[in-house]
py3Dmol code that shows the C-alpha trace and the ligand (Angstrom):
import py3Dmol

protein = """\
ATOM      1  CA  MET A   1      -0.043  -0.009   0.024  1.00  0.00           C
ATOM      2  CA  LYS A   2       1.122   3.491  -0.816  1.00  0.00           C
ATOM      3  CA  ILE A   3       0.162   6.186   1.433  1.00  0.00           C
ATOM      4  CA  HIS A   4      -0.169   9.993   0.644  1.00  0.00           C
ATOM      5  CA  HIS A   5      -0.406  12.676   3.233  1.00  0.00           C
ATOM      6  CA  LEU A   6      -2.773  15.413   2.141  1.00  0.00           C
ATOM      7  CA  ASN A   7      -3.677  18.782   3.586  1.00  0.00           C
ATOM      8  CA  CYS A   8      -7.549  19.026   2.871  1.00  0.00           C
ATOM      9  CA  GLY A   9      -8.318  22.218   4.518  1.00  0.00           C
ATOM     10  CA  CYS A  10      -6.841  25.282   6.297  1.00  0.00           C
ATOM     11  CA  MET A  11      -8.153  27.065   9.511  1.00  0.00           C
ATOM     12  CA  CYS A  12      -6.385  30.146  10.617  1.00  0.00           C
ATOM     13  CA  PRO A  13      -7.952  31.209  14.024  1.00  0.00           C
ATOM     14  CA  ILE A  14      -6.758  34.499  15.679  1.00  0.00           C
ATOM     15  CA  GLY A  15      -4.132  33.664  18.214  1.00  0.00           C
ATOM     16  CA  GLY A  16      -1.138  32.846  16.110  1.00  0.00           C
ATOM     17  CA  ALA A  17       1.574  30.963  18.117  1.00  0.00           C
ATOM     18  CA  LEU A  18      -0.828  30.651  21.143  1.00  0.00           C
ATOM     19  CA  PHE A  19      -2.740  28.175  18.930  1.00  0.00           C
ATOM     20  CA  ASP A  20      -0.087  26.447  16.677  1.00  0.00           C
ATOM     21  CA  GLY A  21       3.206  27.150  18.570  1.00  0.00           C
ATOM     22  CA  PHE A  22       5.007  28.726  15.589  1.00  0.00           C
ATOM     23  CA  SER A  23       3.193  31.300  13.651  1.00  0.00           C
ATOM     24  CA  LYS A  24       4.645  34.819  13.787  1.00  0.00           C
ATOM     25  CA  GLY A  25       1.495  36.862  12.982  1.00  0.00           C
ATOM     26  CA  VAL A  26      -1.845  37.192  14.324  1.00  0.00           C
ATOM     27  CA  PHE A  27      -3.339  34.132  12.770  1.00  0.00           C
ATOM     28  CA  ALA A  28      -2.494  30.497  13.295  1.00  0.00           C
ATOM     29  CA  HIS A  29      -2.273  27.783  10.867  1.00  0.00           C
ATOM     30  CA  LEU A  30      -4.107  24.597  11.321  1.00  0.00           C
ATOM     31  CA  VAL A  31      -4.431  21.879   8.594  1.00  0.00           C
ATOM     32  CA  CYS A  32      -6.764  18.964   7.967  1.00  0.00           C
ATOM     33  CA  HIS A  33      -4.311  16.085   7.682  1.00  0.00           C
ATOM     34  CA  CYS A  34      -6.053  13.384   5.433  1.00  0.00           C
ATOM     35  CA  LEU A  35      -4.578  10.185   4.045  1.00  0.00           C
ATOM     36  CA  LEU A  36      -5.012   8.687   0.592  1.00  0.00           C
ATOM     37  CA  ILE A  37      -4.175   4.993   0.601  1.00  0.00           C
ATOM     38  CA  GLU A  38      -3.667   3.181  -2.688  1.00  0.00           C
ATOM     39  CA  THR A  39      -4.575  -0.445  -2.096  1.00  0.00           C
ATOM     40  CA  ASP A  40      -3.641  -3.388  -4.299  1.00  0.00           C
ATOM     41  CA  ARG A  41      -7.285  -4.652  -4.805  1.00  0.00           C
ATOM     42  CA  ASP A  42      -9.630  -2.164  -3.094  1.00  0.00           C
ATOM     43  CA  GLY A  43      -9.075   1.021  -5.025  1.00  0.00           C
ATOM     44  CA  LEU A  44      -8.313   4.290  -3.209  1.00  0.00           C
ATOM     45  CA  VAL A  45      -9.071   4.807   0.499  1.00  0.00           C
ATOM     46  CA  LEU A  46      -9.558   8.146   1.914  1.00  0.00           C
ATOM     47  CA  VAL A  47      -8.898   8.642   5.609  1.00  0.00           C
ATOM     48  CA  ASP A  48     -10.935  11.823   6.640  1.00  0.00           C
ATOM     49  CA  THR A  49     -12.054  14.234   4.034  1.00  0.00           C
ATOM     50  CA  GLY A  50     -11.482  17.754   5.370  1.00  0.00           C
ATOM     51  CA  PHE A  51     -13.556  20.449   3.748  1.00  0.00           C
ATOM     52  CA  GLY A  52     -15.336  19.735   0.471  1.00  0.00           C
ATOM     53  CA  ARG A  53     -16.103  21.873  -2.615  1.00  0.00           C
ATOM     54  CA  GLU A  54     -19.624  22.641  -1.422  1.00  0.00           C
ATOM     55  CA  ASP A  55     -18.225  24.034   1.756  1.00  0.00           C
ATOM     56  CA  ILE A  56     -15.982  26.298  -0.285  1.00  0.00           C
ATOM     57  CA  SER A  57     -18.735  27.515  -2.788  1.00  0.00           C
ATOM     58  CA  HIS A  58     -21.653  27.570  -0.263  1.00  0.00           C
ATOM     59  CA  PRO A  59     -20.251  27.941   3.148  1.00  0.00           C
ATOM     60  CA  ALA A  60     -23.417  29.456   4.736  1.00  0.00           C
ATOM     61  CA  LYS A  61     -25.364  26.536   3.649  1.00  0.00           C
ATOM     62  CA  ARG A  62     -23.017  23.995   5.017  1.00  0.00           C
ATOM     63  CA  LEU A  63     -21.051  25.356   7.958  1.00  0.00           C
ATOM     64  CA  SER A  64     -21.968  27.061  11.076  1.00  0.00           C
ATOM     65  CA  GLY A  65     -21.430  30.694  11.422  1.00  0.00           C
ATOM     66  CA  PHE A  66     -19.852  30.324  14.741  1.00  0.00           C
ATOM     67  CA  PHE A  67     -17.029  27.989  13.499  1.00  0.00           C
ATOM     68  CA  ARG A  68     -16.605  29.900  10.201  1.00  0.00           C
ATOM     69  CA  LEU A  69     -15.769  32.888  12.316  1.00  0.00           C
ATOM     70  CA  PHE A  70     -14.017  31.323  15.287  1.00  0.00           C
ATOM     71  CA  ASN A  71     -11.747  28.855  13.189  1.00  0.00           C
ATOM     72  CA  ASN A  72     -11.476  31.435  10.338  1.00  0.00           C
ATOM     73  CA  ILE A  73     -11.979  28.612   7.726  1.00  0.00           C
ATOM     74  CA  GLN A  74     -10.294  29.296   4.538  1.00  0.00           C
ATOM     75  CA  ARG A  75     -12.009  28.974   1.337  1.00  0.00           C
ATOM     76  CA  ARG A  76      -9.589  27.332  -1.121  1.00  0.00           C
ATOM     77  CA  GLU A  77     -10.898  24.690  -3.544  1.00  0.00           C
ATOM     78  CA  ALA A  78      -7.462  23.592  -4.385  1.00  0.00           C
ATOM     79  CA  LEU A  79      -7.070  22.233  -0.785  1.00  0.00           C
ATOM     80  CA  THR A  80     -10.197  19.879  -1.080  1.00  0.00           C
ATOM     81  CA  ALA A  81      -9.559  16.124  -1.073  1.00  0.00           C
ATOM     82  CA  ARG A  82     -11.089  15.892  -4.533  1.00  0.00           C
ATOM     83  CA  SER A  83      -8.835  18.499  -5.996  1.00  0.00           C
ATOM     84  CA  ARG A  84      -5.914  16.919  -4.333  1.00  0.00           C
ATOM     85  CA  ILE A  85      -6.727  13.586  -5.601  1.00  0.00           C
ATOM     86  CA  GLU A  86      -7.244  14.824  -9.141  1.00  0.00           C
ATOM     87  CA  ALA A  87      -3.870  16.731  -9.016  1.00  0.00           C
ATOM     88  CA  LEU A  88      -2.347  13.255  -8.133  1.00  0.00           C
ATOM     89  CA  GLY A  89      -3.785  11.953 -11.434  1.00  0.00           C
ATOM     90  CA  PHE A  90      -6.624  10.003  -9.996  1.00  0.00           C
ATOM     91  CA  SER A  91     -10.383  10.377 -10.429  1.00  0.00           C
ATOM     92  CA  SER A  92     -12.868  10.888  -7.618  1.00  0.00           C
ATOM     93  CA  THR A  93     -14.562   7.692  -8.643  1.00  0.00           C
ATOM     94  CA  ASP A  94     -11.350   5.826  -7.848  1.00  0.00           C
ATOM     95  CA  VAL A  95     -12.052   6.476  -4.154  1.00  0.00           C
ATOM     96  CA  ARG A  96     -14.193   3.522  -3.185  1.00  0.00           C
ATOM     97  CA  HIS A  97     -13.845   3.796   0.675  1.00  0.00           C
ATOM     98  CA  ILE A  98     -13.712   6.674   3.013  1.00  0.00           C
ATOM     99  CA  ILE A  99     -12.805   6.131   6.748  1.00  0.00           C
ATOM    100  CA  LEU A 100     -13.744   8.819   9.195  1.00  0.00           C
ATOM    101  CA  THR A 101     -12.356   9.416  12.455  1.00  0.00           C
ATOM    102  CA  HIS A 102     -15.481  11.334  13.280  1.00  0.00           C
ATOM    103  CA  LEU A 103     -18.298  13.440  11.623  1.00  0.00           C
ATOM    104  CA  ASP A 104     -17.071  17.006  12.696  1.00  0.00           C
ATOM    105  CA  PHE A 105     -17.408  19.702   9.993  1.00  0.00           C
ATOM    106  CA  ASP A 106     -13.762  19.760   9.391  1.00  0.00           C
ATOM    107  CA  HIS A 107     -13.526  15.974   8.587  1.00  0.00           C
ATOM    108  CA  ALA A 108     -16.684  15.153   6.944  1.00  0.00           C
ATOM    109  CA  GLY A 109     -16.989  18.141   4.369  1.00  0.00           C
ATOM    110  CA  GLY A 110     -15.553  16.224   1.508  1.00  0.00           C
ATOM    111  CA  LEU A 111     -18.019  13.389   1.618  1.00  0.00           C
ATOM    112  CA  THR A 112     -20.267  14.837  -0.985  1.00  0.00           C
ATOM    113  CA  ASP A 113     -17.365  14.978  -3.443  1.00  0.00           C
ATOM    114  CA  PHE A 114     -17.280  11.155  -3.450  1.00  0.00           C
ATOM    115  CA  PRO A 115     -20.899  10.092  -3.638  1.00  0.00           C
ATOM    116  CA  GLY A 116     -20.038   6.558  -4.596  1.00  0.00           C
ATOM    117  CA  ALA A 117     -17.657   5.731  -1.858  1.00  0.00           C
ATOM    118  CA  GLN A 118     -18.554   3.527   1.233  1.00  0.00           C
ATOM    119  CA  VAL A 119     -18.249   5.544   4.469  1.00  0.00           C
ATOM    120  CA  HIS A 120     -16.644   3.531   7.432  1.00  0.00           C
ATOM    121  CA  LEU A 121     -17.057   4.875  11.056  1.00  0.00           C
ATOM    122  CA  LEU A 122     -18.117   4.023  14.572  1.00  0.00           C
ATOM    123  CA  ASN A 123     -21.873   3.542  15.046  1.00  0.00           C
ATOM    124  CA  ALA A 124     -21.564   5.687  18.196  1.00  0.00           C
ATOM    125  CA  GLU A 125     -20.564   8.691  16.077  1.00  0.00           C
ATOM    126  CA  ILE A 126     -23.319   8.181  13.510  1.00  0.00           C
ATOM    127  CA  ASP A 127     -25.940   8.176  16.442  1.00  0.00           C
ATOM    128  CA  THR A 128     -24.714  11.272  18.159  1.00  0.00           C
ATOM    129  CA  ALA A 129     -24.327  13.261  14.878  1.00  0.00           C
ATOM    130  CA  GLN A 130     -27.943  12.420  13.974  1.00  0.00           C
ATOM    131  CA  GLN A 131     -29.223  13.188  17.419  1.00  0.00           C
ATOM    132  CA  ARG A 132     -27.569  16.655  17.531  1.00  0.00           C
ATOM    133  CA  HIS A 133     -28.838  17.100  21.088  1.00  0.00           C
ATOM    134  CA  SER A 134     -26.883  20.211  22.317  1.00  0.00           C
ATOM    135  CA  TRP A 135     -26.029  23.590  20.791  1.00  0.00           C
ATOM    136  CA  LEU A 136     -22.468  22.503  20.220  1.00  0.00           C
ATOM    137  CA  ALA A 137     -23.618  19.276  18.501  1.00  0.00           C
ATOM    138  CA  ARG A 138     -25.697  21.323  16.122  1.00  0.00           C
ATOM    139  CA  GLU A 139     -22.880  23.588  15.288  1.00  0.00           C
ATOM    140  CA  ARG A 140     -20.308  20.776  14.711  1.00  0.00           C
ATOM    141  CA  TYR A 141     -22.475  18.126  13.043  1.00  0.00           C
ATOM    142  CA  ARG A 142     -23.687  19.517   9.790  1.00  0.00           C
ATOM    143  CA  PRO A 143     -26.283  17.203   7.947  1.00  0.00           C
ATOM    144  CA  ALA A 144     -25.749  18.943   4.764  1.00  0.00           C
ATOM    145  CA  GLN A 145     -22.316  17.551   4.534  1.00  0.00           C
ATOM    146  CA  TRP A 146     -23.343  13.800   5.067  1.00  0.00           C
ATOM    147  CA  SER A 147     -27.103  13.292   4.851  1.00  0.00           C
ATOM    148  CA  GLY A 148     -26.815  12.518   1.171  1.00  0.00           C
ATOM    149  CA  SER A 149     -24.328   9.632   1.804  1.00  0.00           C
ATOM    150  CA  SER A 150     -25.872   6.327   1.196  1.00  0.00           C
ATOM    151  CA  GLY A 151     -23.062   3.862   1.689  1.00  0.00           C
ATOM    152  CA  TRP A 152     -22.713   3.922   5.484  1.00  0.00           C
ATOM    153  CA  ALA A 153     -20.823   1.029   7.182  1.00  0.00           C
ATOM    154  CA  GLY A 154     -21.055   1.525  10.885  1.00  0.00           C
ATOM    155  CA  TYR A 155     -19.122  -0.437  13.547  1.00  0.00           C
ATOM    156  CA  HIS A 156     -18.950  -1.414  17.257  1.00  0.00           C
ATOM    157  CA  SER A 157     -15.600  -2.550  18.664  1.00  0.00           C
ATOM    158  CA  GLN A 158     -15.012  -6.103  17.674  1.00  0.00           C
ATOM    159  CA  GLY A 159     -12.156  -8.466  17.035  1.00  0.00           C
ATOM    160  CA  GLU A 160      -8.755  -8.602  18.566  1.00  0.00           C
ATOM    161  CA  LYS A 161      -7.344  -5.739  20.679  1.00  0.00           C
ATOM    162  CA  TRP A 162      -4.722  -3.409  19.131  1.00  0.00           C
ATOM    163  CA  TYR A 163      -1.857  -2.969  21.736  1.00  0.00           C
ATOM    164  CA  GLY A 164      -4.547  -3.201  24.432  1.00  0.00           C
ATOM    165  CA  PHE A 165      -6.905  -0.703  22.758  1.00  0.00           C
ATOM    166  CA  ASP A 166     -10.399  -1.868  21.605  1.00  0.00           C
ATOM    167  CA  ALA A 167     -10.414  -2.134  17.840  1.00  0.00           C
ATOM    168  CA  VAL A 168     -12.468  -2.936  14.811  1.00  0.00           C
ATOM    169  CA  THR A 169     -10.331  -5.365  12.914  1.00  0.00           C
ATOM    170  CA  ALA A 170     -12.514  -6.278   9.949  1.00  0.00           C
ATOM    171  CA  LEU A 171     -13.641  -3.196   8.022  1.00  0.00           C
ATOM    172  CA  ARG A 172     -15.892  -4.381   5.186  1.00  0.00           C
ATOM    173  CA  GLY A 173     -14.410  -4.538   1.767  1.00  0.00           C
ATOM    174  CA  LEU A 174     -10.979  -3.207   3.105  1.00  0.00           C
ATOM    175  CA  PRO A 175      -7.547  -4.878   3.604  1.00  0.00           C
ATOM    176  CA  PRO A 176      -6.945  -6.357   7.066  1.00  0.00           C
ATOM    177  CA  GLU A 177      -4.037  -3.992   7.446  1.00  0.00           C
ATOM    178  CA  ILE A 178      -6.492  -1.118   8.199  1.00  0.00           C
ATOM    179  CA  LEU A 179      -8.204  -0.846  11.631  1.00  0.00           C
ATOM    180  CA  LEU A 180     -10.339   1.494  13.490  1.00  0.00           C
ATOM    181  CA  VAL A 181      -9.241   2.217  17.081  1.00  0.00           C
ATOM    182  CA  PRO A 182     -12.005   4.083  19.256  1.00  0.00           C
ATOM    183  CA  LEU A 183     -10.431   6.991  20.977  1.00  0.00           C
ATOM    184  CA  PRO A 184     -13.423   8.502  22.701  1.00  0.00           C
ATOM    185  CA  GLY A 185     -13.583  11.918  24.397  1.00  0.00           C
ATOM    186  CA  HIS A 186     -13.380  14.561  21.630  1.00  0.00           C
ATOM    187  CA  THR A 187     -16.787  12.978  20.401  1.00  0.00           C
ATOM    188  CA  GLN A 188     -18.313   9.909  21.744  1.00  0.00           C
ATOM    189  CA  GLY A 189     -17.777   7.864  18.564  1.00  0.00           C
ATOM    190  CA  HIS A 190     -14.296   9.389  17.831  1.00  0.00           C
ATOM    191  CA  ALA A 191     -11.683   6.785  16.436  1.00  0.00           C
ATOM    192  CA  GLY A 192      -8.090   6.714  15.298  1.00  0.00           C
ATOM    193  CA  VAL A 193      -7.131   4.767  12.127  1.00  0.00           C
ATOM    194  CA  ALA A 194      -4.279   2.326  12.331  1.00  0.00           C
ATOM    195  CA  ILE A 195      -2.407   1.079   9.232  1.00  0.00           C
ATOM    196  CA  SER A 196       0.033  -1.771   9.252  1.00  0.00           C
ATOM    197  CA  GLN A 197       3.082  -1.236   7.025  1.00  0.00           C
ATOM    198  CA  PRO A 198       6.180  -3.378   6.504  1.00  0.00           C
ATOM    199  CA  GLN A 199       8.134  -0.902   8.687  1.00  0.00           C
ATOM    200  CA  GLY A 200       5.572  -0.752  11.497  1.00  0.00           C
ATOM    201  CA  TRP A 201       2.210   0.744  12.439  1.00  0.00           C
ATOM    202  CA  MET A 202       0.957   4.188  11.688  1.00  0.00           C
ATOM    203  CA  LEU A 203      -1.756   5.806  13.723  1.00  0.00           C
ATOM    204  CA  HIS A 204      -3.842   8.676  12.485  1.00  0.00           C
ATOM    205  CA  GLY A 205      -5.063   9.886  15.775  1.00  0.00           C
ATOM    206  CA  GLY A 206      -7.748  12.345  14.337  1.00  0.00           C
ATOM    207  CA  ASP A 207      -8.750  14.773  16.951  1.00  0.00           C
ATOM    208  CA  ALA A 208      -7.719  12.754  20.090  1.00  0.00           C
ATOM    209  CA  TRP A 209      -4.979  15.389  20.532  1.00  0.00           C
ATOM    210  CA  PHE A 210      -4.214  18.495  18.565  1.00  0.00           C
ATOM    211  CA  TYR A 211      -0.719  19.612  19.280  1.00  0.00           C
ATOM    212  CA  ARG A 212       2.538  17.629  18.302  1.00  0.00           C
ATOM    213  CA  ASP A 213       4.090  18.030  21.725  1.00  0.00           C
ATOM    214  CA  GLU A 214       1.113  16.578  23.522  1.00  0.00           C
ATOM    215  CA  MET A 215       2.440  13.217  22.920  1.00  0.00           C
ATOM    216  CA  ASP A 216       6.017  13.959  23.722  1.00  0.00           C
ATOM    217  CA  ARG A 217       7.571  11.149  25.727  1.00  0.00           C
ATOM    218  CA  GLN A 218       9.592  13.373  28.222  1.00  0.00           C
ATOM    219  CA  LYS A 219       7.528  16.487  28.624  1.00  0.00           C
ATOM    220  CA  PRO A 220       3.986  16.521  27.055  1.00  0.00           C
ATOM    221  CA  GLN A 221       2.592  20.035  26.593  1.00  0.00           C
ATOM    222  CA  CYS A 222      -0.002  21.877  24.627  1.00  0.00           C
ATOM    223  CA  THR A 223      -0.512  25.521  23.569  1.00  0.00           C
ATOM    224  CA  PRO A 224      -2.988  27.489  25.466  1.00  0.00           C
ATOM    225  CA  GLY A 225      -5.239  28.034  22.398  1.00  0.00           C
ATOM    226  CA  LEU A 226      -5.458  24.406  21.598  1.00  0.00           C
ATOM    227  CA  ARG A 227      -5.883  23.488  25.150  1.00  0.00           C
ATOM    228  CA  PHE A 228      -8.946  25.650  25.320  1.00  0.00           C
ATOM    229  CA  TYR A 229     -10.279  24.565  21.832  1.00  0.00           C
ATOM    230  CA  GLN A 230     -10.059  20.886  22.947  1.00  0.00           C
ATOM    231  CA  TRP A 231     -11.778  21.514  26.186  1.00  0.00           C
ATOM    232  CA  MET A 232     -14.424  23.426  24.414  1.00  0.00           C
ATOM    233  CA  MET A 233     -15.090  20.619  21.777  1.00  0.00           C
ATOM    234  CA  ALA A 234     -14.846  17.692  23.827  1.00  0.00           C
ATOM    235  CA  THR A 235     -18.104  15.828  24.621  1.00  0.00           C
ATOM    236  CA  ASP A 236     -16.482  14.300  27.780  1.00  0.00           C
ATOM    237  CA  ASN A 237     -13.236  15.958  28.886  1.00  0.00           C
ATOM    238  CA  GLY A 238     -12.511  13.036  31.530  1.00  0.00           C
ATOM    239  CA  THR A 239     -12.602  10.468  28.871  1.00  0.00           C
ATOM    240  CA  ARG A 240     -10.593  12.647  26.530  1.00  0.00           C
ATOM    241  CA  HIS A 241      -7.820  12.958  29.157  1.00  0.00           C
ATOM    242  CA  ARG A 242      -7.916   9.270  29.901  1.00  0.00           C
ATOM    243  CA  THR A 243      -7.656   8.396  26.148  1.00  0.00           C
ATOM    244  CA  GLN A 244      -4.670  10.899  25.972  1.00  0.00           C
ATOM    245  CA  GLU A 245      -3.021   9.131  28.830  1.00  0.00           C
ATOM    246  CA  GLN A 246      -3.398   5.705  27.235  1.00  0.00           C
ATOM    247  CA  LEU A 247      -1.937   7.029  23.978  1.00  0.00           C
ATOM    248  CA  ARG A 248       1.113   8.477  25.929  1.00  0.00           C
ATOM    249  CA  THR A 249       1.754   5.189  27.539  1.00  0.00           C
ATOM    250  CA  LEU A 250       1.349   3.415  24.078  1.00  0.00           C
ATOM    251  CA  PHE A 251       3.743   5.755  22.469  1.00  0.00           C
ATOM    252  CA  ARG A 252       6.281   5.654  25.236  1.00  0.00           C
ATOM    253  CA  ARG A 253       6.376   2.019  25.083  1.00  0.00           C
ATOM    254  CA  TYR A 254       6.200   1.398  21.416  1.00  0.00           C
ATOM    255  CA  HIS A 255       7.624   4.542  19.738  1.00  0.00           C
ATOM    256  CA  HIS A 256      10.075   2.321  17.847  1.00  0.00           C
ATOM    257  CA  GLU A 257       7.220   0.566  15.979  1.00  0.00           C
ATOM    258  CA  ILE A 258       4.311   3.055  15.713  1.00  0.00           C
ATOM    259  CA  THR A 259       4.552   6.438  14.034  1.00  0.00           C
ATOM    260  CA  PHE A 260       1.614   8.736  14.862  1.00  0.00           C
ATOM    261  CA  PHE A 261       0.070  12.229  14.078  1.00  0.00           C
ATOM    262  CA  CYS A 262      -3.043  14.157  14.694  1.00  0.00           C
ATOM    263  CA  SER A 263      -5.369  15.950  12.306  1.00  0.00           C
ATOM    264  CA  HIS A 264      -4.525  19.733  12.749  1.00  0.00           C
ATOM    265  CA  ASP A 265      -0.836  20.208  13.365  1.00  0.00           C
ATOM    266  CA  ALA A 266       0.829  21.763  10.395  1.00  0.00           C
ATOM    267  CA  LYS A 267       4.250  20.822  11.487  1.00  0.00           C
ATOM    268  CA  GLU A 268       3.498  17.230  11.692  1.00  0.00           C
ATOM    269  CA  LEU A 269       1.833  17.306   8.152  1.00  0.00           C
ATOM    270  CA  THR A 270       4.852  18.970   6.669  1.00  0.00           C
ATOM    271  CA  ALA A 271       7.259  16.262   8.328  1.00  0.00           C
ATOM    272  CA  PHE A 272       5.060  13.344   6.857  1.00  0.00           C
ATOM    273  CA  SER A 273       4.537  15.013   3.489  1.00  0.00           C
ATOM    274  CA  ALA A 274       8.272  15.263   3.088  1.00  0.00           C
ATOM    275  CA  LEU A 275       8.390  11.434   3.326  1.00  0.00           C
ATOM    276  CA  ASP A 276       5.723  11.199   0.640  1.00  0.00           C
ATOM    277  CA  THR A 277       7.496  11.443  -2.660  1.00  0.00           C
ATOM    278  CA  THR A 278       4.535  12.164  -4.638  1.00  0.00           C
ATOM    279  CA  GLN A 279       3.722  15.565  -2.828  1.00  0.00           C
TER     280      GLN A 279
END
"""
ligand_1 = """\
1
ZN
Zn -11.067 18.467 13.649
"""
view = py3Dmol.view(width=600, height=400)
view.addModel(protein, "pdb")
view.setStyle({"model": 0}, {"cartoon": {"style": "trace"}})
view.addModel(ligand_1, "xyz")
view.setStyle({"model": 1}, {"stick": {}})
view.zoomTo()
view.show()
């Protein structure tokens, strides 16, 4: 399997380095780190979708006013997963599967650009996104982004554990090297995506953490802006902290065999993109 690291969205909240730890000016730079996996027999698999073309052309219909303002979501069609994939020489119809860490607006926006793809995620995430019980749930979960998707494949944890974590080890129609790993807290049905490669495992941690140094083995830390944002967005902060602690233990113990990254850290994406010779 060949894996491409793609940035499929850009958010530039006011706060600069207080958010991302490196920007010199007023605005921070947060990315939407997605993966495009070329499989041998199952076509292209997209992990998360960032923002889609409809989000760019009709933001008021698709995205909440609060998050458009607070996150300062950038409208750049060239960043959408569909444009990225076409720039690599593929067609959108080559994408047969999409795996979602969760259904937040900055992860699910591209679904409508791949109407024929089967969408894999945890059942718990489908349920909470459809219920939209609270103000925050209504702002973050945007049915216009996903209500047209017909090919849902929802999962409960099942199969063997992955390094002691619950896991979904048999995703329908996908190679056995790709697993869903529930990482609850940010949302109830939030999951990471683990991929086995000859050189070891890769874990896309989604929004289980937001800042590269949060998983540092010696001195974990996070910027104040992202600490606040994670607290604000979590459906259960106690569970989120427990999940992060489990992940730190995992990475401390197995850092030689697992590479990992989260969705929104621009420095991480740059480092992984440098390893992707097709970028
Ligand atoms: Zn996110």
